[in-house]
N, C-alpha and C positions, 0 to 999 in steps of 0.2 A: 717719442722722437721719431720712430719709424713711421708711426701713423701720420704724423704731421707732414713728413716727407712725401708719403703716398698721396695725401690730400693735395699738397702743392703740385705734385706731378699730374694728378687728375685735373686740377684746375688749369694747369698750363696746357694740357691736351685739349680741354674744352675750349679754352681761349683760342688756341691755334685753329681748331675746327671752325669756330665762329668767325675768325679773321679770314679764313679761306672760303667762307660761304659766298656764293654769288648773290647778287642783289635779289633775284627771284627766290633763291633758297631762303634768304634771310626774311623776305616778306612772308613766305609760306610758314616759316618757323614762328614768326611773330603772330600770324593769324591763328596757328594751332594753339599757341600759348593763350591767346585771348579767348578762343573758344572754350578751352579747358576752364578758365576762370569763370566764364559765363555759365558753364554747366554746374559748377559748384554753387554759384549764387542762385541759380534757378531752383535747386532743391530747397535751399534755405528760405527763399522767398515764398515758395509754395507751402511749406510747412507753416511759416508765420502767418500767411494769409488764411490758410485753412483754420488755424487756431482762432484767429480773430472772427472768422465767419461763423464759428460754432457758438460763440459767447451768447448771442441773443436767445439761443434755445435752452439756456441754463435757467434754473428757477431764480437765482439771485439777481439776474439781469434786470428784473422789474424794480429792484430796490436801488438801482443806481441813481445818484444825484444828477441834476441837470449838467453840471460840470463834467461828471464822469461820462455821461452819454456823449457830450460834445467831444471829449478826448477820444472816446472809443470810435465815434464816427470819423473823426479826423484821421485816426490810425487806419481805418478801413480805406479811406480815400488815398492816403499815402501808400498803403499796400497795393491798391489797384494801380496807382500811378507807377509804382516800382515795377509791377508786372508789365505794364504797357511799355515802359522804357526798355525793359529787358527784351521784350518781344520785338521792339523796333530794330534791334540789331539783326534779327532774322529777316525782317522786311527789307532792311538795307542790303543785306547780303543777296537777297533775291533780286533786287533792282540793280545791283552792281555786277551781278553774275555775268561772266563772259564779256565784260566790257574793258578788261585790262586796266582796271583802276583799283586794284586791291590795296595799294598803299593808302589811297583815300579812305577806303572802307576801314582799314585798320586804324587810321587816325581818328575817324568819326566814332568808331566803335569804342576806342579807348576813352574818348570824352564821355560817351554814354555810360561806359562801365564805371567811371568815376562818379557820375551822377547817381547811378544805381547804388553804389556803395554808400553815398550820403543818405539816400532814401532808406536803405536797409538799416543804417545806423539809427536814423530817426524813428523808424518803426520799432526797432528792437528796444531802444531807450523808452519810447512811449508805452510799449506793451508791458515791459517790466515795471515801469512806474505805475501804470494802471493796475496791474495785478497786486502790487504791494499796497496801493491805495485802497483797493477793495478788501484785502485781507487784514491789513494792519492799521491803515489810516493814511490820510493825505500827506502828513509830514514825512512819514516813512516812504511813501510813494515818490515824493519829490526828492528826498535824499538819495534813494536808490537810483532814480533816473539820472540825477546829476552825477552820482558816483560812476554809473555805467558810462555816461557821456565822457567823463574824464578818462576812464580806462580805455575806451575806444579811441579817444584822441591820442593817448600814449601809444597804443598798439597799432593803430592804422595810420598815424601821421608821424609822430615823433620818432618812434622806433625805426620804421623803414628809412626815414631821412638820415638818421644817425648811422644806421648800418650801411646805407649806400655811401655816405660820406667817408666812413672808415674803409670800406672796400675800395673806393676810388683812390683814397690816399695810399693804401697799400700797393695799388697798381701804379702809383705815381701820376694819377690823372687828377686834374682840377675838377671840383664838383660842378663848376659852371662850364658850359660848352665854349670852346674857342670861338672867336668871332666868325670865322668862315665856316665853322662846323655847325652852327646853330641851324642854318637852313638845310644842311645835309642830314642832320638828325631828324628834322621835321619830315623829310621825304621818305624816311624809312618806314 
């Protein structure tokens, strides 16, 4: 009971701080959050790409079927594309730097971050499916790939939407932005 009250008090203080933030402070806060998310993704993308790039140097690689080679090469392309999209946020930051258009940078980087998450999900699903295909067989590879796809759908889409809806309901806010607020939300 005491812990729940402390958490509510902390949440109320955080909300008050957010509500009192000036627009430039909110923009800086959003940019910092976005950068932290990109940093986490960068490590995962590098590890996954590195793993994929080492596979051709393994002895069993020569035994891959034509379909497995096509899946592998597709995963390498998606992994490289993921890296390119991830790095494009840095390029955008450099081109937007000192132009006083940080809200646009945040909006476009948010879109790119969502694309990166989709590409990371596809690469992860494909890589796990390929590994299971090579070790156990194609049926297992397909089943594991589909299973992971469903898990990612739940964890990356359904769970965040459900939790956001519950949090907004607790705060007494509709999950859809108010008509006049839609444009205001976009400008943040």
